[in-house]
C-alpha positions as CSV (number, residue, x, y, z in Angstrom):
1,M,141.0,-96.7,-168.7
2,S,140.1,-93.5,-170.8
3,S,139.1,-90.0,-169.6
4,P,135.8,-89.2,-170.6
5,R,136.9,-86.7,-173.0
6,E,138.7,-89.7,-175.3
7,N,135.4,-90.8,-175.5
8,G,134.2,-88.1,-177.1
9,N,132.1,-86.8,-174.1
10,P,133.1,-83.8,-171.9
11,P,134.2,-84.3,-168.4
12,S,131.1,-84.4,-165.2
13,L,132.2,-81.3,-163.0
14,A,130.9,-81.0,-159.6
15,P,129.0,-77.8,-158.8
16,E,132.0,-76.3,-156.8
17,Q,133.8,-76.9,-160.2
18,R,131.7,-75.1,-162.3
19,R,131.9,-72.0,-159.8
20,A,135.6,-72.4,-159.4
21,L,135.4,-72.1,-163.7
22,L,133.1,-69.1,-163.5
23,Q,135.0,-67.1,-160.8
24,V,138.2,-67.5,-162.7
25,A,136.3,-66.3,-165.9
26,R,135.3,-63.4,-164.4
27,A,138.3,-62.7,-162.7
28,S,140.3,-63.0,-165.9
29,I,137.9,-60.0,-167.6
30,V,138.7,-58.0,-164.1
31,H,142.3,-58.4,-164.8
32,G,142.5,-58.1,-168.3
33,L,140.5,-54.3,-167.2
34,E,143.2,-53.7,-164.9
35,T,146.3,-54.7,-166.8
36,G,145.4,-55.7,-170.5
37,G,146.1,-59.2,-170.0
38,P,144.6,-62.7,-168.9
39,L,144.6,-63.9,-165.5
40,P,147.4,-66.1,-164.9
41,V,146.6,-69.5,-163.6
42,D,148.5,-72.0,-161.2
43,P,146.5,-74.8,-162.2
44,E,148.1,-76.5,-159.0
45,D,145.5,-74.6,-157.0
46,H,142.4,-76.2,-158.2
47,A,140.7,-79.7,-158.3
48,T,141.9,-82.4,-160.3
49,P,139.2,-82.2,-163.3
50,L,140.3,-78.5,-163.4
51,R,144.1,-79.7,-163.9
52,R,143.6,-81.9,-166.8
53,A,143.7,-80.8,-170.1
54,G,140.9,-79.2,-171.5
55,A,138.7,-77.3,-174.3
56,S,136.3,-75.0,-173.4
57,F,134.1,-71.8,-174.9
58,V,133.3,-68.7,-173.0
59,T,130.2,-67.1,-174.1
60,L,129.6,-63.4,-173.0
61,T,126.0,-61.6,-173.3
62,T,125.0,-58.2,-172.0
63,G,121.1,-57.7,-171.5
64,G,120.2,-61.2,-173.4
65,R,122.8,-60.3,-176.4
66,L,126.1,-61.7,-177.5
67,R,128.7,-59.7,-176.5
68,G,131.8,-61.8,-177.0
69,C,132.7,-65.4,-177.7
70,I,136.1,-67.3,-177.9
71,G,137.1,-71.0,-177.3
72,S,139.5,-73.8,-178.2
73,L,138.5,-76.9,-180.0
74,E,141.3,-78.8,-179.1
75,A,142.5,-79.7,-175.5
76,C,146.0,-78.3,-175.4
77,R,146.3,-77.1,-171.8
78,P,144.9,-77.2,-168.5
79,L,141.0,-76.9,-168.4
80,V,141.0,-73.8,-166.0
81,A,144.1,-72.2,-167.8
82,D,142.0,-72.2,-171.0
83,V,139.0,-70.7,-169.3
84,A,141.1,-67.7,-168.3
85,A,142.4,-67.5,-171.8
86,N,139.2,-67.5,-173.6
87,A,137.2,-65.5,-171.1
88,H,140.1,-62.8,-171.6
89,A,139.9,-63.0,-175.4
90,A,135.9,-63.2,-175.1
91,A,136.0,-59.8,-173.4
92,F,138.8,-58.0,-175.6
93,Q,139.8,-60.1,-178.5
94,D,136.3,-61.2,-180.4
95,P,136.8,-59.0,-183.6
96,R,132.8,-58.8,-183.9
97,F,132.9,-56.5,-180.7
98,P,134.9,-53.7,-179.3
99,P,137.1,-54.8,-176.3
100,L,134.7,-54.9,-173.2
101,A,134.5,-51.2,-171.2
102,A,134.7,-51.1,-167.3
103,N,131.2,-50.4,-167.2
104,E,129.7,-53.0,-168.8
105,L,131.0,-55.2,-166.5
106,Q,128.3,-55.3,-163.7
107,S,125.8,-56.3,-166.4
108,L,128.0,-59.2,-168.1
109,R,126.6,-62.5,-167.7
110,I,129.0,-65.6,-168.4
111,Q,128.4,-69.1,-169.9
112,I,131.2,-71.3,-169.9
113,S,130.5,-74.7,-172.2
114,V,133.5,-77.7,-171.8
115,L,134.0,-79.8,-174.8
116,G,134.2,-83.1,-175.2
117,A,136.5,-84.7,-178.0
118,P,135.6,-84.3,-181.6
119,V,134.1,-87.4,-183.2
120,P,134.5,-87.7,-186.9
121,M,131.3,-88.1,-188.7
122,T,130.6,-90.8,-191.6
123,F,128.0,-90.2,-194.7
124,S,127.7,-90.7,-197.9
125,S,125.6,-87.0,-199.1
126,E,124.4,-84.3,-197.5
127,E,121.1,-86.0,-196.6
128,D,122.9,-88.6,-194.9
129,L,124.8,-85.8,-192.8
130,L,121.5,-83.9,-191.9
131,S,119.9,-87.3,-190.8
132,Q,122.6,-87.9,-188.4
133,L,122.4,-84.7,-186.4
134,R,120.6,-84.5,-182.8
135,P,119.2,-80.9,-182.8
136,H,120.4,-79.5,-179.0
137,V,122.9,-82.0,-178.4
138,D,125.6,-81.7,-181.3
139,G,128.2,-79.3,-181.9
140,L,129.9,-79.4,-185.3
141,I,133.0,-78.7,-186.7
142,M,133.2,-78.3,-190.5
143,E,136.5,-78.3,-192.7
144,E,137.1,-78.3,-196.2
145,G,140.8,-77.6,-197.2
146,S,141.9,-74.8,-194.7
147,R,138.7,-73.3,-194.1
148,R,137.0,-74.2,-190.9
149,G,133.9,-73.0,-188.4
150,T,132.0,-74.3,-185.8
151,F,129.0,-74.3,-183.7
152,L,128.2,-75.1,-180.1
153,P,125.2,-76.9,-179.3
154,S,123.4,-74.1,-177.8
155,V,123.4,-72.5,-181.5
156,W,120.4,-75.1,-182.5
157,D,118.6,-72.7,-179.8
158,T,118.2,-69.8,-182.6
159,L,118.8,-72.6,-185.6
160,P,116.6,-75.5,-184.6
161,R,116.3,-76.7,-188.3
162,P,118.9,-79.0,-189.2
163,C,119.2,-77.9,-192.9
164,E,119.3,-74.3,-191.6
165,F,122.0,-75.0,-188.8
166,L,124.1,-76.7,-191.3
167,R,123.5,-73.9,-193.9
168,Q,124.8,-71.2,-191.8
169,L,127.8,-73.4,-190.5
170,K,129.0,-73.5,-194.0
171,L,128.6,-69.7,-194.2
172,K,130.7,-69.5,-190.9
173,A,133.6,-72.0,-192.5
174,G,133.4,-69.2,-195.8
175,L,131.7,-71.6,-198.1
176,S,128.5,-71.3,-199.6
177,Q,125.7,-72.3,-198.1
178,D,124.7,-74.9,-201.1
179,Y,128.5,-76.0,-201.0
180,W,128.8,-79.8,-201.2
181,S,132.2,-82.0,-201.9
182,D,133.1,-85.1,-201.3
183,T,136.3,-84.1,-199.4
184,L,133.9,-81.9,-196.7
185,R,134.9,-83.2,-193.1
186,V,132.3,-82.8,-190.1
187,Y,133.2,-83.7,-186.7
188,R,130.3,-83.8,-184.0
189,Y,131.1,-83.0,-180.1
190,T,129.0,-82.3,-177.0
191,T,129.6,-80.1,-174.3
192,E,128.7,-79.5,-170.3
193,S,127.3,-75.7,-170.5
194,F,126.8,-73.6,-167.4
195,S,126.4,-69.8,-166.5
196,E,126.6,-67.8,-163.3
197,E,122.8,-67.6,-163.1
198,E,122.8,-71.6,-162.4
199,A,126.0,-71.8,-159.9
């Protein structure tokens, strides 16, 4: 039997497993402030779903504003280790922001998105692609040659129109917003997202 992620869906996590990942994410950021590195994690200390290979994004906000967002598109390490590494990277290695300072920790809010496996999309034109998009459901990965960009499903909150969502994703991938090519590759994925406020 294939796993949920192999079917394109993220794993369904129990509330205590969500809380465990959020605790690991915050502990990894604290560890980074104290030592400069991410929290070492032993997957065997955690529930089976968190030990399986998983891909995640960790989004940090302060006062409702983005403070860092780093993640993985491919499942190449245990989910709990992926979250620890991405939480540290979001706090200290996102090139859009300076490294997190200790006085920001109290107001920091953490959201984790666990990704399902990307599924390649088949389309004949940009109009065909746009007609297939599912606002507030689909995350997208766009690839053209060595260029690559992704938007999580949460980006629909700020870009609710499919055409604008796609234009901005092109720009993120380093392409012009009116770019189109027969070699353009697009994958969709879904996420299970949760934050400290919900835990």
